[in-house]
C-alpha positions as CSV (number, residue, x, y, z in Angstrom):
1,X,31.4,-16.4,68.4
2,X,30.3,-19.8,69.4
3,X,32.4,-23.0,69.0
4,X,29.4,-25.0,68.0
5,X,28.7,-22.6,65.2
6,X,32.2,-22.8,63.9
7,X,32.1,-26.6,63.9
8,X,28.6,-26.6,62.2
9,X,30.1,-24.2,59.6
10,X,32.9,-26.7,58.8
11,X,30.4,-29.5,58.3
12,X,28.2,-27.3,56.1
13,X,31.2,-26.2,54.1
14,X,32.8,-29.6,53.5
15,X,29.7,-31.6,52.5
16,X,29.0,-29.9,49.2
17,X,32.7,-30.2,48.2
18,X,32.6,-33.9,49.0
19,X,29.6,-34.4,46.8
20,X,31.0,-32.5,43.9
21,X,34.4,-34.2,44.2
22,X,32.9,-37.6,44.4
23,X,30.8,-37.0,41.2
24,X,34.0,-36.1,39.3
25,X,35.9,-39.1,40.8
26,X,33.1,-41.5,39.6
27,X,33.3,-39.9,36.1
28,X,37.1,-39.8,35.7
29,X,38.1,-42.8,37.9
30,X,41.1,-44.7,36.6
31,X,42.8,-41.7,35.0
32,X,45.2,-41.1,37.9
33,X,48.5,-39.2,37.4
34,X,49.3,-37.7,40.8
35,X,53.1,-38.1,40.7
36,X,53.9,-34.5,39.7
37,X,54.6,-31.5,41.9
38,X,51.5,-29.7,43.1
39,X,50.7,-26.5,41.4
40,X,47.6,-24.3,42.2
41,X,45.3,-23.2,39.4
42,X,44.4,-19.5,39.3
43,X,41.1,-19.8,41.2
44,X,42.5,-22.5,43.5
45,X,45.3,-20.2,44.6
46,X,42.8,-17.4,45.1
47,X,40.6,-19.7,47.3
48,X,43.5,-21.1,49.2
49,X,44.8,-17.7,50.1
50,X,41.3,-16.4,51.0
51,X,40.6,-19.2,53.6
52,X,44.2,-19.9,54.9
53,X,44.8,-19.4,58.6
54,X,47.2,-16.5,57.7
55,X,44.2,-14.5,56.6
56,X,42.2,-15.1,59.9
57,X,42.2,-11.4,60.6
58,X,40.4,-10.7,57.3
59,X,36.7,-10.9,57.8
60,X,35.0,-13.0,55.2
61,X,31.3,-13.2,54.7
62,X,30.2,-16.8,54.9
63,X,28.4,-17.8,51.7
64,X,24.8,-18.7,52.3
65,X,25.1,-22.5,51.7
66,X,27.9,-22.7,54.3
67,X,26.2,-20.7,57.1
68,X,25.6,-22.7,60.3
69,X,22.2,-23.3,61.8
70,X,21.9,-20.5,64.4
71,X,21.0,-23.2,67.0
72,X,22.9,-26.4,66.2
73,X,22.1,-29.6,67.9
74,X,25.1,-29.9,70.2
75,X,24.1,-33.3,71.4
76,X,25.1,-34.8,68.0
77,X,27.6,-32.2,66.8
78,X,30.8,-34.0,67.9
79,X,29.7,-37.2,66.3
80,X,28.7,-35.4,63.1
81,X,32.0,-33.6,63.0
82,X,34.0,-36.8,63.6
83,X,32.0,-38.4,60.7
84,X,32.7,-35.4,58.5
85,X,36.4,-35.6,59.2
86,X,36.4,-39.3,58.4
87,X,34.6,-38.5,55.1
88,X,37.3,-35.9,54.3
89,X,40.0,-38.5,54.7
90,X,38.0,-40.9,52.5
91,X,37.6,-38.2,49.8
92,X,41.3,-37.5,49.9
93,X,42.0,-41.2,49.5
94,X,39.4,-41.6,46.7
95,X,40.9,-38.6,44.8
96,X,44.0,-40.7,44.2
97,X,42.0,-42.6,41.5
98,X,41.9,-39.5,39.3
99,X,44.3,-36.9,38.0
100,X,43.6,-34.5,40.9
101,X,45.4,-31.7,39.2
102,X,43.5,-32.0,35.9
103,X,39.9,-32.8,36.9
104,X,38.1,-29.6,37.5
105,X,35.3,-28.8,40.0
106,X,33.2,-25.7,40.5
107,X,32.9,-24.0,43.8
108,X,29.5,-24.7,45.4
109,X,29.5,-21.1,46.6
110,X,30.7,-19.2,43.5
111,X,29.8,-21.1,40.3
112,X,32.3,-18.9,38.3
113,X,35.2,-20.4,40.2
114,X,36.6,-23.6,38.7
115,X,39.7,-25.3,40.1
116,X,41.1,-28.8,40.2
117,X,40.3,-31.4,42.8
118,X,43.7,-31.0,44.4
119,X,43.0,-27.3,44.9
120,X,39.7,-28.0,46.5
121,X,41.3,-30.5,48.9
122,X,44.1,-28.1,49.8
123,X,41.5,-25.3,50.4
124,X,39.4,-27.5,52.6
125,X,42.4,-28.4,54.7
126,X,43.6,-24.9,55.3
127,X,40.0,-23.7,55.8
128,X,39.8,-26.2,58.7
129,X,43.1,-25.0,60.1
130,X,41.8,-21.4,60.0
131,X,38.7,-22.4,62.0
132,X,40.6,-24.5,64.5
133,X,42.7,-21.4,65.2
134,X,39.5,-19.5,65.6
135,X,38.3,-22.1,68.1
136,X,41.6,-21.8,70.0
137,X,41.1,-18.0,70.1
138,X,37.6,-18.4,71.5
139,X,38.9,-20.8,74.2
140,X,41.7,-18.4,75.2
141,X,39.2,-15.5,75.5
142,X,39.1,-14.2,79.1
143,X,36.0,-15.6,80.8
144,X,35.9,-18.7,78.7
145,X,35.1,-21.6,81.1
146,X,38.3,-23.6,81.9
147,X,38.6,-27.1,83.0
């Protein structure tokens, strides 16, 4: 496994969600009601558990739209990842303008799966944690360059 591929996968995974969430925010903006306790939807809970760091030992097949380029441009990868993380923060902030537990989005990977925006953001967050753990594991592998 290659760290650059993991980072590219995170970028490829996040962007379609950002686009879908922003479409819903623009449609339902001003209907915020985010003061209640968070509760997963059925598919949101399923997705969350599937991509959480606790399930890192379960091998998952990466859906085609989220697969990394086999030879990512590492000269721009760090900057693209930083921009992607900034965009994630912006999408989280923008989601406060809608009822994030009411407005539904579809998974860009499995159209049958619908869950609310709050579920999508929770899943994106734990998915990143899962892959950051994967990067740590790569870096701790014997023979990985130190220093």
